[in-house]
C-alpha positions in Angstrom: -1.2 -29.0 -14.2 1.4 -27.1 -12.3 -0.7 -23.8 -12.5 -3.2 -25.7 -10.4 -0.8 -27.0 -7.9 0.7 -23.4 -7.7 -2.6 -21.9 -7.1 -3.5 -24.3 -4.2 -0.1 -23.5 -2.6 -0.6 -19.8 -2.8 -4.2 -19.9 -1.4 -2.8 -20.8 2.0 -0.9 -17.6 2.1 -3.7 -15.2 1.1 -5.3 -13.1 3.8 -9.0 -13.9 4.4 -10.0 -10.2 4.5 -7.6 -8.4 2.4 -7.6 -4.5 2.9 -9.5 -2.3 0.4 -8.1 0.6 -1.0 -7.5 2.1 -4.3 -4.7 4.1 -6.1 -4.6 7.7 -4.9 -5.9 6.8 -1.4 -4.0 8.3 1.6 -3.4 5.3 3.9 -1.9 4.4 7.2 0.1 1.0 7.0 0.4 -0.6 10.5 3.6 -2.7 10.2 4.7 -5.2 12.9 8.4 -4.5 13.6 10.7 -6.8 15.7 13.3 -5.4 17.8 15.2 -8.0 19.6 12.7 -10.1 21.2 10.0 -7.4 21.4 7.4 -6.7 18.8 5.9 -3.2 18.0 3.6 -1.6 15.5 5.1 1.3 13.3 2.7 3.3 11.1 3.7 4.3 7.6 1.4 7.1 6.3 1.4 8.1 2.5 -0.4 8.0 -0.8 -0.8 4.8 -2.7 1.0 5.4 -6.1 0.8 1.8 -7.5 -0.3 -1.7 -7.3 1.2 -4.6 -9.1 1.2 -8.3 -9.3 -1.5 -10.7 -8.4 -2.3 -13.5 -5.9 0.3 -13.9 -3.3 2.7 -11.7 -5.2 0.7 -8.6 -5.3 2.5 -5.5 -4.1 1.6 -2.0 -3.5 3.7 1.2 -3.2 3.2 4.0 -0.8 4.9 7.4 -1.1 5.2 10.3 1.6 7.3 13.4 2.1 9.6 13.4 5.0 11.8 16.3 5.8 11.3 17.8 2.2 12.4 14.4 0.7 10.3 11.8 -1.0 10.2 8.3 0.5 8.7 5.3 -1.3 8.0 1.9 0.2 6.7 -1.2 -1.3 4.6 -3.7 0.7 3.5 -7.1 0.0 -0.4 -7.1 -0.1 -0.7 -10.4 1.8 2.1 -10.1 4.2 1.5 -11.3 7.9 3.6 -8.4 8.9 1.0 -5.9 7.9 -1.4 -5.5 10.8 -3.9 -3.3 8.9 -4.3 -0.7 6.3 -6.5 2.3 7.2 -7.8 4.6 4.4 -7.5 8.2 5.7 -8.8 9.9 2.4 -9.6 8.9 -1.1 -8.2 10.9 -4.0 -9.4 11.3 -7.6 -7.2 9.9 -10.0 -7.5 8.8 -13.8 -4.3 6.6 -13.9 -3.2 3.3 -12.6 0.3 4.4 -11.6 0.9 7.9 -10.0 4.6 8.1 -10.8 4.1 11.8 -11.9 3.9 12.7 -8.4 7.5 12.1 -7.9 8.2 15.2 -9.9 6.0 17.4 -8.1 6.7 19.7 -5.1 4.6 21.3 -2.4 0.9 21.8 -3.1 1.1 20.3 -6.6 1.5 17.0 -4.8 -2.0 17.0 -3.3 -4.9 15.1 -5.1 -8.4 16.2 -5.1 -10.6 14.3 -2.5 -13.1 11.8 -3.8 -16.6 12.2 -2.0 -18.1 9.2 -0.7 -21.7 8.7 -0.1 
């Protein structure tokens, strides 16, 4: 019974058109940032290395390299702060989690590109 109630409550917070991307894709995450009373959009570009959870609790992790240092950030999938998620390129991967990219440096971090028809 409580499961049914929780599902009804969660449905109100889900996005109608959730972004479509997969693990290994290079994405631009457009975030709304509040600075005082102004709002602006900041773009975080990187490779999706993980997705976890389900429903309104679904999260995804994006990794990028900034000044030679790896930076990872987790985003809530259905967050109203996420304006949009653009897929720049798709990578060929055979795993659900790409944590092995953390140990790699330079050209070894790159993934083969998936060809779309």
